[in-house]
Biopython code that builds the backbone (N, CA, C, O; Angstrom):
import numpy as np
from Bio.PDB.StructureBuilder import StructureBuilder

atoms = [
    (1, "MET", "N", (-20.088, -14.337, 19.018)),
    (1, "MET", "CA", (-19.909, -12.950, 19.093)),
    (1, "MET", "C", (-18.740, -12.685, 20.170)),
    (1, "MET", "O", (-18.709, -13.194, 21.291)),
    (2, "SER", "N", (-17.846, -11.857, 19.670)),
    (2, "SER", "CA", (-16.714, -11.527, 20.631)),
    (2, "SER", "C", (-16.974, -10.376, 21.512)),
    (2, "SER", "O", (-17.873, -9.599, 21.189)),
    (3, "ASN", "N", (-16.251, -10.163, 22.653)),
    (3, "ASN", "CA", (-16.469, -9.159, 23.516)),
    (3, "ASN", "C", (-15.259, -8.179, 23.249)),
    (3, "ASN", "O", (-14.264, -8.451, 22.577)),
    (4, "GLU", "N", (-15.537, -6.929, 23.932)),
    (4, "GLU", "CA", (-14.587, -5.912, 23.899)),
    (4, "GLU", "C", (-13.136, -6.341, 24.240)),
    (4, "GLU", "O", (-12.192, -5.786, 23.677)),
    (5, "ALA", "N", (-12.957, -7.272, 25.108)),
    (5, "ALA", "CA", (-11.682, -7.803, 25.663)),
    (5, "ALA", "C", (-10.919, -8.483, 24.504)),
    (5, "ALA", "O", (-9.692, -8.440, 24.408)),
    (6, "ASP", "N", (-11.693, -9.080, 23.677)),
    (6, "ASP", "CA", (-11.067, -9.937, 22.429)),
    (6, "ASP", "C", (-10.465, -8.851, 21.328)),
    (6, "ASP", "O", (-9.625, -9.229, 20.511)),
    (7, "LYS", "N", (-10.856, -7.726, 21.347)),
    (7, "LYS", "CA", (-10.515, -6.735, 20.356)),
    (7, "LYS", "C", (-9.076, -6.519, 20.470)),
    (7, "LYS", "O", (-8.454, -6.660, 21.523)),
    (8, "PHE", "N", (-8.504, -6.131, 19.214)),
    (8, "PHE", "CA", (-7.109, -5.740, 19.157)),
    (8, "PHE", "C", (-6.982, -4.548, 18.203)),
    (8, "PHE", "O", (-7.852, -4.383, 17.348)),
    (9, "ALA", "N", (-5.925, -3.694, 18.306)),
    (9, "ALA", "CA", (-5.702, -2.666, 17.384)),
    (9, "ALA", "C", (-4.838, -2.853, 16.237)),
    (9, "ALA", "O", (-3.770, -3.459, 16.314)),
    (10, "VAL", "N", (-5.327, -2.295, 15.086)),
    (10, "VAL", "CA", (-4.518, -2.291, 13.881)),
    (10, "VAL", "C", (-4.460, -0.909, 13.415)),
    (10, "VAL", "O", (-5.354, -0.099, 13.662)),
    (11, "ASP", "N", (-3.404, -0.633, 12.738)),
    (11, "ASP", "CA", (-3.244, 0.618, 12.072)),
    (11, "ASP", "C", (-3.730, 0.422, 10.458)),
    (11, "ASP", "O", (-3.433, -0.548, 9.761)),
    (12, "VAL", "N", (-4.467, 1.465, 10.080)),
    (12, "VAL", "CA", (-4.689, 1.520, 8.668)),
    (12, "VAL", "C", (-4.029, 2.731, 8.091)),
    (12, "VAL", "O", (-4.204, 3.876, 8.509)),
    (13, "ILE", "N", (-3.248, 2.380, 7.082)),
    (13, "ILE", "CA", (-2.234, 3.435, 6.569)),
    (13, "ILE", "C", (-2.556, 3.784, 5.082)),
    (13, "ILE", "O", (-2.808, 2.880, 4.284)),
    (14, "TYR", "N", (-2.549, 5.071, 4.720)),
    (14, "TYR", "CA", (-2.561, 5.560, 3.489)),
    (14, "TYR", "C", (-1.670, 6.580, 3.201)),
    (14, "TYR", "O", (-1.592, 7.480, 4.037)),
    (15, "ALA", "N", (-0.899, 6.653, 2.092)),
    (15, "ALA", "CA", (0.103, 7.635, 1.968)),
    (15, "ALA", "C", (-0.103, 8.361, 0.561)),
    (15, "ALA", "O", (-0.373, 7.695, -0.438)),
    (16, "THR", "N", (0.029, 9.704, 0.518)),
    (16, "THR", "CA", (0.100, 10.375, -0.720)),
    (16, "THR", "C", (1.513, 10.883, -0.962)),
    (16, "THR", "O", (2.342, 10.720, -0.067)),
    (17, "ALA", "N", (1.853, 11.477, -2.085)),
    (17, "ALA", "CA", (3.094, 11.946, -2.351)),
    (17, "ALA", "C", (3.474, 13.088, -1.199)),
    (17, "ALA", "O", (4.659, 13.282, -0.925)),
    (18, "GLN", "N", (2.586, 13.712, -0.644)),
    (18, "GLN", "CA", (2.725, 14.780, 0.233)),
    (18, "GLN", "C", (2.869, 14.354, 1.737)),
    (18, "GLN", "O", (3.688, 14.829, 2.524)),
    (19, "LYS", "N", (1.906, 13.348, 2.020)),
    (19, "LYS", "CA", (1.929, 12.875, 3.562)),
    (19, "LYS", "C", (1.337, 11.533, 3.687)),
    (19, "LYS", "O", (0.849, 10.874, 2.768)),
    (20, "GLN", "N", (1.424, 11.236, 4.805)),
    (20, "GLN", "CA", (0.904, 9.824, 5.227)),
    (20, "GLN", "C", (-0.082, 9.938, 6.316)),
    (20, "GLN", "O", (0.166, 10.749, 7.209)),
    (21, "LYS", "N", (-1.184, 9.231, 6.373)),
    (21, "LYS", "CA", (-2.178, 9.186, 7.392)),
    (21, "LYS", "C", (-2.247, 7.815, 7.858)),
    (21, "LYS", "O", (-2.284, 6.851, 7.093)),
    (22, "VAL", "N", (-2.266, 7.726, 9.354)),
    (22, "VAL", "CA", (-2.337, 6.501, 10.093)),
    (22, "VAL", "C", (-3.603, 6.596, 10.978)),
    (22, "VAL", "O", (-3.696, 7.508, 11.800)),
    (23, "ILE", "N", (-4.594, 5.658, 10.825)),
    (23, "ILE", "CA", (-5.719, 5.697, 11.778)),
    (23, "ILE", "C", (-5.716, 4.268, 12.466)),
    (23, "ILE", "O", (-5.635, 3.208, 11.846)),
    (24, "SER", "N", (-5.811, 4.394, 13.773)),
    (24, "SER", "CA", (-5.846, 3.065, 14.539)),
    (24, "SER", "C", (-7.281, 2.703, 14.730)),
    (24, "SER", "O", (-8.088, 3.592, 15.005)),
    (25, "VAL", "N", (-7.663, 1.435, 14.601)),
    (25, "VAL", "CA", (-9.028, 1.025, 14.891)),
    (25, "VAL", "C", (-8.859, -0.323, 15.684)),
    (25, "VAL", "O", (-7.974, -1.161, 15.515)),
    (26, "ASN", "N", (-9.821, -0.351, 16.518)),
    (26, "ASN", "CA", (-9.909, -1.719, 17.293)),
    (26, "ASN", "C", (-10.820, -2.631, 16.553)),
    (26, "ASN", "O", (-11.940, -2.276, 16.185)),
    (27, "VAL", "N", (-10.335, -3.779, 16.346)),
    (27, "VAL", "CA", (-11.125, -4.729, 15.663)),
    (27, "VAL", "C", (-11.326, -6.105, 16.282)),
    (27, "VAL", "O", (-10.428, -6.544, 17.002)),
    (28, "ALA", "N", (-12.416, -6.820, 16.068)),
    (28, "ALA", "CA", (-12.660, -8.162, 16.740)),
    (28, "ALA", "C", (-12.076, -9.255, 15.837)),
    (28, "ALA", "O", (-11.955, -9.074, 14.625)),
    (29, "PRO", "N", (-11.733, -10.339, 16.418)),
    (29, "PRO", "CA", (-11.333, -11.449, 15.789)),
    (29, "PRO", "C", (-12.187, -11.746, 14.579)),
    (29, "PRO", "O", (-13.414, -11.700, 14.663)),
    (30, "GLY", "N", (-11.569, -12.047, 13.463)),
    (30, "GLY", "CA", (-12.471, -12.372, 12.250)),
    (30, "GLY", "C", (-12.591, -11.228, 11.349)),
    (30, "GLY", "O", (-13.056, -11.348, 10.215)),
    (31, "THR", "N", (-12.165, -10.079, 11.853)),
    (31, "THR", "CA", (-12.253, -8.799, 10.970)),
    (31, "THR", "C", (-11.377, -8.946, 9.641)),
    (31, "THR", "O", (-10.208, -9.322, 9.725)),
    (32, "THR", "N", (-11.854, -8.700, 8.649)),
    (32, "THR", "CA", (-11.038, -8.596, 7.304)),
    (32, "THR", "C", (-10.347, -7.307, 7.093)),
    (32, "THR", "O", (-10.613, -6.277, 7.713)),
    (33, "PHE", "N", (-9.361, -7.441, 6.097)),
    (33, "PHE", "CA", (-8.699, -6.106, 5.759)),
    (33, "PHE", "C", (-9.665, -4.961, 5.260)),
    (33, "PHE", "O", (-9.515, -3.801, 5.646)),
    (34, "ILE", "N", (-10.618, -5.322, 4.424)),
    (34, "ILE", "CA", (-11.524, -4.289, 3.924)),
    (34, "ILE", "C", (-12.300, -3.876, 5.015)),
    (34, "ILE", "O", (-12.488, -2.672, 5.188)),
    (35, "ASP", "N", (-12.796, -4.744, 5.803)),
    (35, "ASP", "CA", (-13.609, -4.270, 7.064)),
    (35, "ASP", "C", (-12.845, -3.186, 7.898)),
    (35, "ASP", "O", (-13.428, -2.203, 8.355)),
    (36, "ALA", "N", (-11.533, -3.418, 8.066)),
    (36, "ALA", "CA", (-10.864, -2.464, 8.864)),
    (36, "ALA", "C", (-10.604, -1.100, 7.970)),
    (36, "ALA", "O", (-10.546, -0.015, 8.550)),
    (37, "VAL", "N", (-10.469, -1.179, 6.713)),
    (37, "VAL", "CA", (-10.472, 0.005, 5.994)),
    (37, "VAL", "C", (-11.686, 0.726, 6.190)),
    (37, "VAL", "O", (-11.643, 1.930, 6.442)),
    (38, "CYS", "N", (-12.867, 0.048, 6.089)),
    (38, "CYS", "CA", (-14.163, 0.833, 6.276)),
    (38, "CYS", "C", (-14.398, 1.338, 7.756)),
    (38, "CYS", "O", (-15.092, 2.319, 8.022)),
    (39, "LEU", "N", (-13.780, 0.605, 8.630)),
    (39, "LEU", "CA", (-13.932, 1.057, 10.132)),
    (39, "LEU", "C", (-13.098, 2.404, 10.342)),
    (39, "LEU", "O", (-13.441, 3.304, 11.109)),
    (40, "SER", "N", (-12.054, 2.406, 9.619)),
    (40, "SER", "CA", (-11.115, 3.615, 9.752)),
    (40, "SER", "C", (-11.611, 4.872, 9.058)),
    (40, "SER", "O", (-11.113, 5.976, 9.278)),
    (41, "ARG", "N", (-12.685, 4.644, 8.148)),
    (41, "ARG", "CA", (-13.253, 5.767, 7.444)),
    (41, "ARG", "C", (-12.163, 6.537, 6.633)),
    (41, "ARG", "O", (-12.336, 7.722, 6.348)),
    (42, "MET", "N", (-11.083, 5.883, 6.279)),
    (42, "MET", "CA", (-10.048, 6.601, 5.540)),
    (42, "MET", "C", (-10.617, 7.257, 4.208)),
    (42, "MET", "O", (-10.213, 8.347, 3.806)),
    (43, "ALA", "N", (-11.544, 6.538, 3.586)),
    (43, "ALA", "CA", (-12.061, 7.045, 2.348)),
    (43, "ALA", "C", (-12.714, 8.353, 2.483)),
    (43, "ALA", "O", (-12.790, 9.144, 1.543)),
    (44, "GLU", "N", (-13.225, 8.599, 3.758)),
    (44, "GLU", "CA", (-13.855, 10.047, 3.930)),
    (44, "GLU", "C", (-12.797, 11.130, 3.820)),
    (44, "GLU", "O", (-13.094, 12.235, 3.366)),
    (45, "PHE", "N", (-11.462, 10.809, 4.260)),
    (45, "PHE", "CA", (-10.369, 11.844, 4.086)),
    (45, "PHE", "C", (-9.807, 11.801, 2.654)),
    (45, "PHE", "O", (-9.362, 12.837, 2.159)),
    (46, "TYR", "N", (-9.810, 10.630, 1.961)),
    (46, "TYR", "CA", (-9.204, 10.396, 0.572)),
    (46, "TYR", "C", (-10.276, 9.869, -0.337)),
    (46, "TYR", "O", (-10.307, 8.658, -0.556)),
    (47, "PRO", "N", (-11.176, 10.689, -0.897)),
    (47, "PRO", "CA", (-12.269, 10.257, -1.718)),
    (47, "PRO", "C", (-11.783, 9.322, -2.971)),
    (47, "PRO", "O", (-12.538, 8.526, -3.528)),
    (48, "GLU", "N", (-10.516, 9.515, -3.309)),
    (48, "GLU", "CA", (-10.026, 8.724, -4.461)),
    (48, "GLU", "C", (-9.883, 7.250, -4.153)),
    (48, "GLU", "O", (-9.677, 6.475, -5.086)),
    (49, "ILE", "N", (-9.976, 6.813, -2.927)),
    (49, "ILE", "CA", (-9.985, 5.498, -2.551)),
    (49, "ILE", "C", (-11.280, 4.828, -3.023)),
    (49, "ILE", "O", (-12.371, 5.149, -2.553)),
    (50, "ASP", "N", (-11.131, 3.897, -3.955)),
    (50, "ASP", "CA", (-12.335, 3.046, -4.249)),
    (50, "ASP", "C", (-12.321, 1.841, -3.561)),
    (50, "ASP", "O", (-11.508, 0.954, -3.820)),
    (51, "LEU", "N", (-13.234, 1.749, -2.636)),
    (51, "LEU", "CA", (-13.298, 0.531, -1.738)),
    (51, "LEU", "C", (-13.520, -0.716, -2.501)),
    (51, "LEU", "O", (-13.083, -1.757, -2.010)),
    (52, "ASP", "N", (-14.149, -0.754, -3.653)),
    (52, "ASP", "CA", (-14.295, -2.061, -4.315)),
    (52, "ASP", "C", (-13.048, -2.511, -5.088)),
    (52, "ASP", "O", (-12.882, -3.703, -5.346)),
    (53, "LYS", "N", (-12.227, -1.629, -5.436)),
    (53, "LYS", "CA", (-11.028, -1.953, -6.303)),
    (53, "LYS", "C", (-9.616, -1.694, -5.726)),
    (53, "LYS", "O", (-8.572, -2.011, -6.296)),
    (54, "VAL", "N", (-9.712, -1.055, -4.479)),
    (54, "VAL", "CA", (-8.349, -0.730, -3.869)),
    (54, "VAL", "C", (-7.596, -1.893, -3.649)),
    (54, "VAL", "O", (-8.139, -2.946, -3.315)),
    (55, "LYS", "N", (-6.124, -1.757, -3.848)),
    (55, "LYS", "CA", (-5.172, -2.700, -3.562)),
    (55, "LYS", "C", (-4.772, -2.577, -1.991)),
    (55, "LYS", "O", (-4.565, -1.479, -1.474)),
    (56, "LEU", "N", (-4.688, -3.708, -1.333)),
    (56, "LEU", "CA", (-4.391, -3.654, 0.124)),
    (56, "LEU", "C", (-3.189, -4.613, 0.317)),
    (56, "LEU", "O", (-2.914, -5.496, -0.496)),
    (57, "GLY", "N", (-2.489, -4.369, 1.465)),
    (57, "GLY", "CA", (-1.414, -5.115, 1.821)),
    (57, "GLY", "C", (-1.029, -4.974, 3.307)),
    (57, "GLY", "O", (-1.592, -4.156, 4.035)),
    (58, "THR", "N", (-0.061, -5.791, 3.728)),
    (58, "THR", "CA", (0.560, -5.775, 5.064)),
    (58, "THR", "C", (1.933, -5.927, 4.945)),
    (58, "THR", "O", (2.378, -6.907, 4.347)),
    (59, "PHE", "N", (2.773, -4.971, 5.503)),
    (59, "PHE", "CA", (4.170, -5.002, 5.463)),
    (59, "PHE", "C", (4.705, -5.288, 3.931)),
    (59, "PHE", "O", (5.589, -6.116, 3.710)),
    (60, "SER", "N", (4.150, -4.611, 3.031)),
    (60, "SER", "CA", (4.601, -4.725, 1.621)),
    (60, "SER", "C", (4.102, -6.036, 1.014)),
    (60, "SER", "O", (4.502, -6.333, -0.112)),
    (61, "ARG", "N", (3.315, -6.794, 1.624)),
    (61, "ARG", "CA", (2.712, -8.067, 1.139)),
    (61, "ARG", "C", (1.297, -7.973, 0.653)),
    (61, "ARG", "O", (0.404, -7.881, 1.494)),
    (62, "ALA", "N", (1.011, -7.988, -0.617)),
    (62, "ALA", "CA", (-0.444, -7.787, -1.157)),
    (62, "ALA", "C", (-1.351, -8.866, -0.397)),
    (62, "ALA", "O", (-0.913, -9.972, -0.078)),
    (63, "VAL", "N", (-2.505, -8.488, -0.170)),
    (63, "VAL", "CA", (-3.549, -9.281, 0.584)),
    (63, "VAL", "C", (-4.825, -9.150, -0.218)),
    (63, "VAL", "O", (-5.039, -8.215, -0.989)),
    (64, "LYS", "N", (-5.616, -10.098, 0.003)),
    (64, "LYS", "CA", (-7.132, -10.075, -0.526)),
    (64, "LYS", "C", (-7.978, -9.352, 0.437)),
    (64, "LYS", "O", (-7.808, -9.422, 1.654)),
    (65, "HIS", "N", (-8.919, -8.638, -0.155)),
    (65, "HIS", "CA", (-9.798, -7.896, 0.808)),
    (65, "HIS", "C", (-10.461, -8.765, 1.947)),
    (65, "HIS", "O", (-10.719, -8.258, 3.039)),
    (66, "ASP", "N", (-10.713, -9.997, 1.682)),
    (66, "ASP", "CA", (-11.301, -10.794, 2.682)),
    (66, "ASP", "C", (-10.484, -11.597, 3.501)),
    (66, "ASP", "O", (-10.953, -12.477, 4.223)),
    (67, "GLU", "N", (-9.090, -11.295, 3.411)),
    (67, "GLU", "CA", (-8.082, -11.990, 4.375)),
    (67, "GLU", "C", (-8.308, -11.474, 5.730)),
    (67, "GLU", "O", (-8.487, -10.267, 5.893)),
    (68, "VAL", "N", (-8.314, -12.349, 6.780)),
    (68, "VAL", "CA", (-8.670, -12.078, 8.101)),
    (68, "VAL", "C", (-7.268, -11.451, 8.747)),
    (68, "VAL", "O", (-6.133, -11.896, 8.575)),
    (69, "LEU", "N", (-7.634, -10.373, 9.483)),
    (69, "LEU", "CA", (-6.510, -9.736, 10.204)),
    (69, "LEU", "C", (-6.164, -10.480, 11.594)),
    (69, "LEU", "O", (-7.064, -10.930, 12.302)),
    (70, "VAL", "N", (-4.920, -10.571, 11.908)),
    (70, "VAL", "CA", (-4.501, -11.152, 13.159)),
    (70, "VAL", "C", (-3.702, -9.999, 13.936)),
    (70, "VAL", "O", (-3.171, -9.103, 13.280)),
    (71, "PRO", "N", (-3.615, -10.025, 15.364)),
    (71, "PRO", "CA", (-2.820, -9.079, 15.924)),
    (71, "PRO", "C", (-1.427, -8.914, 15.414)),
    (71, "PRO", "O", (-0.747, -9.875, 15.054)),
    (72, "GLY", "N", (-1.004, -7.642, 15.391)),
    (72, "GLY", "CA", (0.419, -7.397, 14.935)),
    (72, "GLY", "C", (0.414, -6.985, 13.540)),
    (72, "GLY", "O", (1.379, -6.374, 13.081)),
    (73, "MET", "N", (-0.642, -7.286, 12.803)),
    (73, "MET", "CA", (-0.633, -6.812, 11.309)),
    (73, "MET", "C", (-1.028, -5.299, 11.259)),
    (73, "MET", "O", (-1.507, -4.712, 12.230)),
    (74, "ARG", "N", (-0.798, -4.749, 10.111)),
    (74, "ARG", "CA", (-1.255, -3.484, 9.859)),
    (74, "ARG", "C", (-1.911, -3.495, 8.235)),
    (74, "ARG", "O", (-1.643, -4.329, 7.370)),
    (75, "VAL", "N", (-2.725, -2.465, 8.119)),
    (75, "VAL", "CA", (-3.419, -2.452, 6.830)),
    (75, "VAL", "C", (-2.852, -1.317, 5.969)),
    (75, "VAL", "O", (-2.920, -0.144, 6.337)),
    (76, "GLU", "N", (-2.273, -1.708, 4.773)),
    (76, "GLU", "CA", (-1.692, -0.659, 3.877)),
    (76, "GLU", "C", (-2.621, -0.637, 2.717)),
    (76, "GLU", "O", (-3.009, -1.623, 2.090)),
    (77, "ILE", "N", (-2.957, 0.712, 2.491)),
    (77, "ILE", "CA", (-3.850, 1.000, 1.369)),
    (77, "ILE", "C", (-2.907, 1.547, 0.224)),
    (77, "ILE", "O", (-2.230, 2.559, 0.404)),
    (78, "TYR", "N", (-2.892, 0.841, -0.955)),
    (78, "TYR", "CA", (-1.968, 1.232, -2.000)),
    (78, "TYR", "C", (-2.716, 2.167, -3.017)),
    (78, "TYR", "O", (-3.884, 2.010, -3.375)),
    (79, "ARG", "N", (-1.911, 3.113, -3.408)),
    (79, "ARG", "CA", (-2.356, 3.975, -4.538)),
    (79, "ARG", "C", (-1.903, 3.370, -5.894)),
    (79, "ARG", "O", (-0.973, 2.564, -5.941)),
    (80, "SER", "N", (-2.637, 3.811, -7.088)),
    (80, "SER", "CA", (-2.183, 3.443, -8.285)),
    (80, "SER", "C", (-0.854, 4.135, -8.602)),
    (80, "SER", "O", (-0.605, 5.268, -8.192)),
    (81, "LEU", "N", (-0.009, 3.410, -9.351)),
    (81, "LEU", "CA", (1.297, 3.975, -9.698)),
    (81, "LEU", "C", (1.033, 5.186, -10.656)),
    (81, "LEU", "O", (0.104, 5.190, -11.464)),
    (82, "ILE", "N", (1.875, 6.159, -10.509)),
    (82, "ILE", "CA", (1.871, 7.268, -11.234)),
    (82, "ILE", "C", (2.580, 6.972, -12.620)),
    (82, "ILE", "O", (2.126, 7.401, -13.681)),
    (83, "ALA", "N", (3.657, 6.253, -12.534)),
    (83, "ALA", "CA", (4.417, 5.831, -13.890)),
    (83, "ALA", "C", (4.794, 4.421, -13.688)),
    (83, "ALA", "O", (5.078, 3.974, -12.577)),
    (84, "ASP", "N", (4.794, 3.734, -14.756)),
    (84, "ASP", "CA", (5.199, 2.334, -14.824)),
    (84, "ASP", "C", (6.811, 2.276, -14.672)),
    (84, "ASP", "O", (7.581, 2.894, -15.407)),
    (85, "PRO", "N", (7.188, 1.458, -13.626)),
    (85, "PRO", "CA", (8.536, 1.390, -13.146)),
    (85, "PRO", "C", (9.435, 0.956, -14.392)),
    (85, "PRO", "O", (10.576, 1.399, -14.528)),
    (86, "LYS", "N", (8.848, 0.052, -15.305)),
    (86, "LYS", "CA", (9.733, -0.436, -16.298)),
    (86, "LYS", "C", (9.982, 0.755, -17.328)),
    (86, "LYS", "O", (11.110, 0.867, -17.810)),
    (87, "ASP", "N", (9.022, 1.607, -17.668)),
    (87, "ASP", "CA", (9.103, 2.735, -18.570)),
    (87, "ASP", "C", (10.225, 3.753, -17.839)),
    (87, "ASP", "O", (11.142, 4.245, -18.496)),
    (88, "VAL", "N", (10.072, 3.972, -16.617)),
    (88, "VAL", "CA", (11.081, 4.819, -15.881)),
    (88, "VAL", "C", (12.426, 4.343, -15.999)),
    (88, "VAL", "O", (13.322, 5.129, -16.305)),
    (89, "ARG", "N", (12.662, 3.087, -15.778)),
    (89, "ARG", "CA", (14.028, 2.356, -15.974)),
    (89, "ARG", "C", (14.538, 2.531, -17.413)),
    (89, "ARG", "O", (15.665, 2.982, -17.616)),
    (90, "ARG", "N", (13.676, 2.160, -18.459)),
    (90, "ARG", "CA", (13.961, 2.249, -19.791)),
    (90, "ARG", "C", (14.394, 3.762, -20.142)),
    (90, "ARG", "O", (15.446, 3.963, -20.748)),
    (91, "LYS", "N", (13.643, 4.707, -19.786)),
    (91, "LYS", "CA", (13.983, 6.103, -20.057)),
    (91, "LYS", "C", (15.211, 6.593, -19.343)),
    (91, "LYS", "O", (15.958, 7.417, -19.869)),
    (92, "ARG", "N", (15.423, 6.099, -18.166)),
    (92, "ARG", "CA", (16.748, 6.399, -17.529)),
    (92, "ARG", "C", (17.871, 5.872, -18.261)),
    (92, "ARG", "O", (18.813, 6.622, -18.519)),
    (93, "ALA", "N", (17.879, 4.591, -18.646)),
    (93, "ALA", "CA", (18.851, 3.880, -19.450)),
    (93, "ALA", "C", (19.051, 4.588, -20.765)),
    (93, "ALA", "O", (20.203, 4.683, -21.188)),
    (94, "GLU", "N", (18.044, 5.099, -21.460)),
    (94, "GLU", "CA", (18.130, 5.726, -22.739)),
    (94, "GLU", "C", (18.805, 7.156, -22.423)),
    (94, "GLU", "O", (19.636, 7.579, -23.227)),
    (95, "LYS", "N", (18.527, 7.804, -21.451)),
    (95, "LYS", "CA", (19.149, 9.178, -21.193)),
    (95, "LYS", "C", (20.670, 8.863, -20.877)),
    (95, "LYS", "O", (21.558, 9.587, -21.326)),
    (96, "ALA", "N", (20.913, 7.860, -20.161)),
    (96, "ALA", "CA", (22.320, 7.531, -19.872)),
    (96, "ALA", "C", (23.179, 7.167, -21.098)),
    (96, "ALA", "O", (24.360, 7.493, -21.218)),
    (97, "LYS", "N", (22.500, 6.489, -21.956)),
    (97, "LYS", "CA", (23.159, 6.044, -23.264)),
    (97, "LYS", "C", (23.529, 7.438, -24.175)),
    (97, "LYS", "O", (24.598, 7.616, -24.758)),
    (98, "ASP", "N", (22.442, 8.325, -24.152)),
    (98, "ASP", "CA", (22.623, 9.506, -24.824)),
    (98, "ASP", "C", (23.681, 10.407, -24.242)),
    (98, "ASP", "O", (24.299, 11.208, -24.944)),
    (99, "GLU", "N", (23.874, 10.266, -22.976)),
    (99, "GLU", "CA", (24.866, 11.147, -22.321)),
    (99, "GLU", "C", (26.194, 10.462, -22.276)),
    (99, "GLU", "O", (27.123, 11.052, -21.724)),
    (100, "GLY", "N", (26.379, 9.301, -22.787)),
    (100, "GLY", "CA", (27.673, 8.417, -22.838)),
    (100, "GLY", "C", (27.892, 7.932, -21.567)),
    (100, "GLY", "O", (29.081, 7.718, -21.328)),
    (101, "ARG", "N", (27.048, 7.671, -20.600)),
    (101, "ARG", "CA", (27.143, 6.942, -19.268)),
    (101, "ARG", "C", (26.719, 5.533, -19.236)),
    (101, "ARG", "O", (26.765, 4.906, -18.178)),
    (102, "ALA", "N", (26.284, 4.965, -20.399)),
    (102, "ALA", "CA", (25.674, 3.695, -20.366)),
    (102, "ALA", "C", (26.613, 2.634, -19.879)),
    (102, "ALA", "O", (26.152, 1.746, -19.162)),
    (103, "ASN", "N", (27.844, 2.636, -20.187)),
    (103, "ASN", "CA", (28.733, 1.599, -19.630)),
    (103, "ASN", "C", (28.890, 1.751, -18.165)),
    (103, "ASN", "O", (29.097, 0.721, -17.525)),
    (104, "LYS", "N", (28.819, 2.918, -17.519)),
    (104, "LYS", "CA", (28.850, 3.005, -16.156)),
    (104, "LYS", "C", (27.689, 2.268, -15.467)),
    (104, "LYS", "O", (27.824, 1.596, -14.444)),
    (105, "ILE", "N", (26.642, 2.442, -16.068)),
    (105, "ILE", "CA", (25.302, 1.889, -15.395)),
    (105, "ILE", "C", (25.239, 0.506, -15.664)),
    (105, "ILE", "O", (24.854, -0.235, -14.759)),
    (106, "THR", "N", (25.580, -0.003, -16.852)),
    (106, "THR", "CA", (25.468, -1.456, -17.209)),
    (106, "THR", "C", (26.655, -2.322, -16.775)),
    (106, "THR", "O", (26.660, -3.540, -16.953)),
    (107, "GLY", "N", (27.661, -1.652, -16.200)),
    (107, "GLY", "CA", (28.813, -2.313, -15.653)),
    (107, "GLY", "C", (29.597, -2.691, -17.016)),
    (107, "GLY", "O", (30.253, -3.733, -16.989)),
    (108, "GLY", "N", (29.585, -2.031, -18.046)),
    (108, "GLY", "CA", (30.530, -2.295, -19.218)),
    (108, "GLY", "C", (29.789, -3.234, -20.204)),
    (108, "GLY", "O", (30.227, -3.395, -21.342)),
    (109, "ARG", "N", (28.650, -3.864, -19.762)),
    (109, "ARG", "CA", (27.896, -4.713, -20.785)),
    (109, "ARG", "C", (27.115, -3.756, -21.849)),
    (109, "ARG", "O", (26.700, -2.630, -21.578)),
    (110, "ALA", "N", (27.002, -4.346, -22.989)),
    (110, "ALA", "CA", (26.337, -3.634, -24.018)),
    (110, "ALA", "C", (24.987, -4.062, -23.962)),
    (110, "ALA", "O", (24.161, -3.604, -24.751)),
]
sb = StructureBuilder()
sb.init_structure("model")
sb.init_model(0)
sb.init_chain("A")
sb.init_seg("    ")
for serial, (resi, resn, name, xyz) in enumerate(atoms, 1):
    if name == "N":
        sb.init_residue(resn, " ", resi, " ")
    sb.init_atom(name, np.array(xyz, "f"), 0.0, 1.0, " ", f" {name:<3s}", serial, name[0])
structure = sb.get_structure()
């Protein structure tokens, strides 16, 4: 069992299209990413967060729920994508082609 002196702070971060919320929590060595999310009580502010299925990361690197935190890490809670990035790029390319700009976007390649 660790004592209070062993604890360290981590930020738990969740962002919507409108704003970002950061909650700092003190965790003991051995605390997992999902434990920190639960300690932050972020799901009370954003009920759409499904703690069983939510994707987590640290500095844009995906992590497993049971990965152990170390000092200096942060916990990022990822939202589901609103649109598939491949579909967005395809539609943008189609629009450019329709507008006669395709050669500029593709560098002259067909």
